[in-house]
C-alpha positions as CSV (number, residue, x, y, z in Angstrom):
1,M,19.1,21.3,7.1
2,L,21.6,19.1,8.7
3,T,25.5,20.1,8.1
4,L,28.9,20.3,9.6
5,F,29.3,23.8,8.6
6,P,26.2,25.7,9.3
7,G,28.3,28.9,9.0
8,L,28.1,28.3,5.1
9,I,24.5,28.1,5.0
10,R,23.0,30.9,7.2
11,P,24.6,33.9,5.5
12,W,23.4,32.7,2.2
13,A,19.7,32.2,3.6
14,G,19.6,35.8,4.6
15,E,20.2,37.3,1.2
16,A,18.2,37.9,-2.0
17,L,14.8,36.3,-2.6
18,I,15.3,33.6,-0.3
19,G,15.9,35.8,2.6
20,K,13.1,37.9,1.6
21,A,10.5,34.8,1.4
22,I,11.9,33.8,4.7
23,E,11.1,37.2,6.3
24,R,7.8,37.2,4.6
25,G,7.0,33.7,6.3
26,L,6.6,32.0,2.8
27,L,9.7,29.7,3.6
28,A,11.3,28.5,6.9
29,L,14.9,27.4,7.0
30,E,16.4,25.7,10.0
31,V,20.1,24.9,10.0
32,R,21.2,22.2,12.6
33,D,24.9,21.4,13.2
34,I,25.5,17.5,13.0
35,R,28.3,17.8,15.4
36,D,25.9,18.8,18.0
37,F,25.0,15.2,18.3
38,A,28.5,13.9,18.5
39,R,29.6,12.1,21.9
40,G,32.7,12.0,23.9
41,R,35.4,14.7,24.8
42,Y,36.3,15.5,21.3
43,R,32.9,15.3,19.7
44,Q,34.3,13.0,16.7
45,V,31.9,12.9,13.9
46,D,33.9,10.7,11.6
47,D,36.3,7.5,11.7
48,Y,38.5,5.6,9.5
49,P,37.0,3.3,7.1
50,Y,36.6,-0.4,7.8
51,G,38.7,-2.2,5.2
52,G,41.3,0.5,4.8
53,G,41.5,3.4,2.4
54,A,42.0,7.0,2.4
55,G,39.7,9.8,4.0
56,M,37.4,9.4,6.8
57,V,33.5,8.6,6.9
58,L,30.8,10.1,8.9
59,R,29.6,7.9,11.7
60,P,25.9,6.5,11.7
61,D,25.8,7.0,15.4
62,V,26.1,10.8,14.9
63,V,24.3,11.2,11.8
64,V,21.1,9.2,12.4
65,P,20.4,11.0,16.0
66,A,20.7,14.1,14.1
67,I,18.2,13.0,11.5
68,E,15.8,11.7,14.2
69,A,16.1,15.0,15.9
70,V,14.3,16.9,13.3
71,L,11.6,14.3,12.3
72,P,8.8,14.0,11.3
73,A,9.4,15.1,7.6
74,D,7.8,14.5,4.3
75,E,11.3,13.8,2.9
76,V,14.7,13.2,4.4
77,I,17.2,13.6,1.4
78,L,20.8,12.7,1.5
79,L,22.9,14.7,-0.8
80,S,25.2,11.9,-2.5
81,P,26.9,11.5,-6.0
82,S,25.1,8.0,-5.9
83,G,21.7,9.6,-5.9
84,E,19.0,10.1,-8.3
85,P,19.8,13.0,-10.5
86,F,18.1,16.3,-9.4
87,T,15.9,17.8,-12.2
88,Q,13.3,20.5,-12.5
89,A,10.6,17.6,-12.3
90,L,12.0,16.8,-8.9
91,A,12.2,20.4,-7.8
92,E,8.4,20.7,-8.5
93,E,7.5,17.6,-6.7
94,L,9.5,18.7,-3.5
95,S,8.0,22.1,-4.0
96,R,4.7,20.7,-2.9
97,K,6.1,19.2,0.4
98,T,5.6,21.0,3.7
99,H,8.8,19.8,5.6
100,L,12.1,18.6,3.9
101,V,15.1,17.6,5.6
102,L,18.4,18.0,3.6
103,V,21.5,15.9,5.0
104,A,25.0,17.2,3.7
105,G,27.9,15.2,4.3
106,R,31.7,15.8,4.1
107,Y,35.0,13.9,3.8
108,E,34.5,10.4,2.2
109,G,30.9,10.7,2.8
110,F,28.5,8.7,5.1
111,D,28.4,5.2,6.5
112,A,26.3,3.2,4.3
113,R,23.8,2.4,7.0
114,V,22.7,6.1,7.1
115,E,20.9,5.4,3.8
116,R,18.4,3.2,5.6
117,F,17.3,6.3,7.6
118,V,16.5,8.6,4.6
119,T,13.7,8.7,2.1
120,R,15.8,9.3,-1.0
121,E,19.3,10.2,-2.2
122,V,19.7,12.9,-4.7
123,S,22.7,14.0,-6.8
124,V,23.2,17.5,-8.5
125,G,25.5,16.4,-11.1
126,D,28.1,13.7,-12.1
127,Y,30.9,15.4,-10.2
128,V,32.4,15.4,-6.8
129,L,32.2,18.3,-4.4
130,M,34.1,19.0,-1.2
131,G,30.8,18.6,0.6
132,G,27.1,18.5,0.2
133,E,26.4,22.1,1.2
134,V,26.5,23.3,-2.5
135,A,24.4,20.6,-3.5
136,A,21.9,21.5,-0.9
137,L,21.8,25.0,-1.6
138,A,20.9,24.2,-5.3
139,V,18.2,21.9,-4.1
140,I,16.8,24.6,-1.8
141,E,16.9,27.3,-4.4
142,A,15.4,25.3,-7.3
143,T,12.7,24.0,-5.0
144,A,12.0,27.4,-2.9
145,R,11.5,29.6,-6.1
146,L,8.6,27.3,-7.1
147,V,6.8,28.0,-3.9
148,P,3.7,30.3,-4.7
149,G,4.7,34.0,-3.8
150,V,8.6,33.5,-3.7
151,L,8.9,35.0,-7.1
152,G,7.2,38.3,-7.9
153,E,6.0,37.0,-11.3
154,P,4.5,33.6,-11.6
155,E,5.0,33.9,-15.3
156,S,8.7,33.7,-15.2
157,V,8.5,30.3,-13.6
158,R,6.3,28.8,-16.3
159,E,8.4,30.2,-19.3
160,E,12.1,29.5,-18.0
161,S,14.4,26.8,-18.9
162,F,13.1,23.1,-18.2
163,A,9.6,24.3,-17.3
164,W,8.4,22.6,-20.6
165,G,11.5,20.1,-20.7
166,L,13.4,22.6,-23.0
167,L,16.1,25.1,-22.7
168,D,14.7,28.8,-22.5
169,Y,14.7,31.2,-25.4
170,P,17.4,33.8,-25.8
171,Q,16.6,37.2,-24.1
172,Y,17.5,40.6,-25.0
173,T,17.2,44.2,-23.6
174,R,18.6,47.6,-24.4
175,P,20.4,48.9,-26.1
176,P,18.9,47.5,-29.5
177,E,22.4,47.5,-31.0
178,Y,25.8,46.7,-29.3
179,R,29.1,46.5,-31.0
180,G,27.4,45.6,-34.3
181,L,25.0,42.7,-32.5
182,V,21.5,43.7,-32.9
183,V,18.3,42.7,-31.2
184,P,16.2,40.3,-33.5
185,E,13.7,42.6,-35.3
186,V,10.6,40.4,-34.2
187,L,11.1,41.2,-30.7
188,L,11.0,45.0,-31.6
189,S,7.8,44.5,-33.8
190,G,5.2,44.4,-31.1
191,H,3.4,41.4,-32.8
192,H,2.7,39.1,-29.7
193,E,2.0,36.0,-31.8
194,A,5.0,36.5,-34.1
195,I,7.1,36.9,-30.8
196,R,5.7,33.9,-29.2
197,R,6.4,31.7,-32.3
198,W,10.0,32.9,-32.5
199,R,10.7,32.5,-29.0
200,R,9.4,28.8,-29.2
201,A,11.4,28.1,-32.3
202,E,14.4,29.4,-30.5
203,A,13.8,27.3,-27.4
204,L,13.5,24.4,-29.6
205,R,16.6,25.4,-31.6
206,R,18.6,25.8,-28.5
207,T,17.5,22.6,-27.0
208,L,18.3,20.6,-30.5
209,L,21.7,22.2,-30.7
210,R,22.9,22.0,-26.9
211,R,20.9,19.4,-25.3
212,P,19.1,17.2,-28.0
213,E,18.5,14.4,-25.4
214,L,16.0,16.7,-23.7
215,L,13.7,16.6,-26.7
216,R,13.1,13.1,-26.4
217,A,11.2,13.6,-23.2
218,A,9.9,17.1,-23.6
219,R,6.2,17.8,-23.9
220,L,6.0,19.1,-27.6
221,S,2.7,20.2,-29.2
222,A,1.9,19.5,-32.8
223,E,3.4,23.1,-33.6
224,D,6.5,22.2,-32.0
225,V,6.8,19.1,-34.1
226,L,6.7,20.9,-37.0
227,L,9.1,23.4,-36.0
228,V,11.7,20.9,-35.0
229,A,11.2,19.2,-38.4
230,D,11.8,22.7,-39.9
231,L,14.9,23.2,-38.1
232,D,16.2,19.5,-38.9
233,A,15.5,20.5,-42.7
234,V,17.5,23.9,-42.3
235,G,20.4,21.8,-40.6
């Protein structure tokens, strides 16, 4: 990963499941400081934009050498609000790559000529952050958790939100009653087929109510179509 603030990344990479996966050799994460490729006495990485305007722009003669220093790579990804939306499908695609380079910017962004030296641009949402580091961490975590062995239970990856194009079903644990709120009876029944159908129906219900646009692209079975029709009928 290329960033002007490696100190934001390194502590995060040593914690939780990502840190454990790195210790076990399942993942490798190298963080390089873009500023190391700046020249001159002051190691300037940015400059005023041509044509005027507020803020500073990251220089191509600093960023491009930083990229070239970590090649070859399967993908060089520029984190940018102008990029393609980062989705679960893209995370799955990237998880099958061997070497990814993520380039995180700051200030007013990159000189547009940097775009010619990357393979794709990716956005994590329609909002503006102070830098690309948070976006890069989202990409790393969503992608790394799909690498075999990083998560202890592969089943959790298959059944979670977006794995089938839907939001996840609601989860419950002990106690069975809390402040008058009870766990749905079907989950306590021990009837595996009834539990499976309930979970699928609830995933469809949540998606229909909260993210209806996801249903248009979701992989629905014949059973799902009937369940959605029932939900529509109930309103």
